[in-house]
C-alpha positions as CSV (number, residue, x, y, z in Angstrom):
1,M,-12.1,3.5,-12.5
2,A,-9.8,3.4,-9.5
3,M,-10.5,4.9,-6.1
4,D,-8.1,7.3,-4.4
5,A,-6.9,6.9,-0.8
6,V,-8.8,9.9,0.4
7,E,-12.1,8.4,-0.8
8,I,-11.4,5.1,0.9
9,E,-10.6,6.9,4.2
10,R,-13.7,9.1,3.9
11,L,-16.0,6.0,3.4
12,I,-14.4,4.2,6.4
13,K,-14.6,7.2,8.7
14,E,-18.2,7.9,7.6
15,A,-19.1,4.4,8.9
16,L,-16.7,4.4,11.8
17,P,-16.3,8.0,13.0
18,D,-13.8,7.1,15.8
19,A,-11.6,5.2,13.4
20,K,-7.9,5.9,12.9
21,V,-7.2,5.1,9.3
22,S,-3.9,4.8,7.4
23,I,-3.8,4.0,3.7
24,D,-0.8,3.1,1.6
25,D,-0.9,2.9,-2.2
26,L,1.1,-0.3,-2.7
27,R,1.9,0.1,-6.4
28,G,1.2,3.8,-7.1
29,D,-1.6,2.8,-9.5
30,G,-4.6,3.8,-7.3
31,D,-5.8,0.3,-7.5
32,H,-3.8,-1.7,-4.9
33,Y,-3.9,-0.4,-1.3
34,A,-3.1,-1.5,2.2
35,A,-5.2,-0.1,5.0
36,H,-4.8,-0.2,8.8
37,V,-8.0,0.7,10.6
38,I,-8.2,1.1,14.4
39,S,-11.7,1.4,15.9
40,A,-13.5,0.7,19.2
41,A,-16.3,-0.8,17.0
42,F,-14.1,-3.8,16.5
43,K,-14.1,-4.7,20.2
44,N,-15.3,-8.3,20.9
45,K,-15.5,-9.0,17.1
46,S,-13.6,-11.7,15.3
47,R,-11.0,-10.6,12.6
48,V,-13.5,-11.7,9.9
49,Q,-16.3,-9.6,11.5
50,Q,-13.9,-6.6,11.7
51,H,-13.0,-6.9,8.0
52,Q,-16.7,-7.3,7.1
53,I,-17.4,-4.0,8.9
54,V,-14.8,-2.2,6.8
55,Y,-15.9,-3.8,3.5
56,Q,-19.5,-2.7,4.3
57,A,-18.2,0.8,4.8
58,L,-16.8,0.7,1.3
59,K,-20.4,0.4,0.0
60,G,-19.8,-2.3,-2.7
61,K,-16.8,-0.6,-4.2
62,M,-14.5,-3.5,-3.2
63,G,-13.9,-5.6,-6.3
64,N,-15.2,-2.8,-8.6
65,Q,-13.5,0.6,-8.3
66,L,-11.2,-0.8,-5.6
67,H,-9.4,-3.9,-6.9
68,A,-7.2,-4.9,-3.9
69,L,-7.1,-3.9,-0.3
70,A,-4.7,-5.5,2.2
71,L,-6.6,-4.9,5.4
72,Q,-5.4,-4.8,9.0
73,T,-7.8,-4.0,11.8
74,S,-7.4,-3.6,15.5
75,V,-9.0,-2.2,18.6
76,P,-7.5,0.9,20.3
77,E,-5.3,-0.1,23.3
78,D,-7.5,1.9,25.7
79,A,-10.8,0.2,24.5
């Protein structure tokens, strides 16, 4: 069963309340998304660590309900 963009955003914001999240459904199939997540929690973290934080927020749904997520992460400019 696929996840919808609203659920992905909700899970990320639940784990990272300050996050600005944008989600795009790449194929219109509810199974392949691109996400850009901006959060101060990423400050002083490597790109791998930033992505791990997002994957942890998805609570094991990555690879199951969520097949593909092209992920971009960054720190807010004022952080």
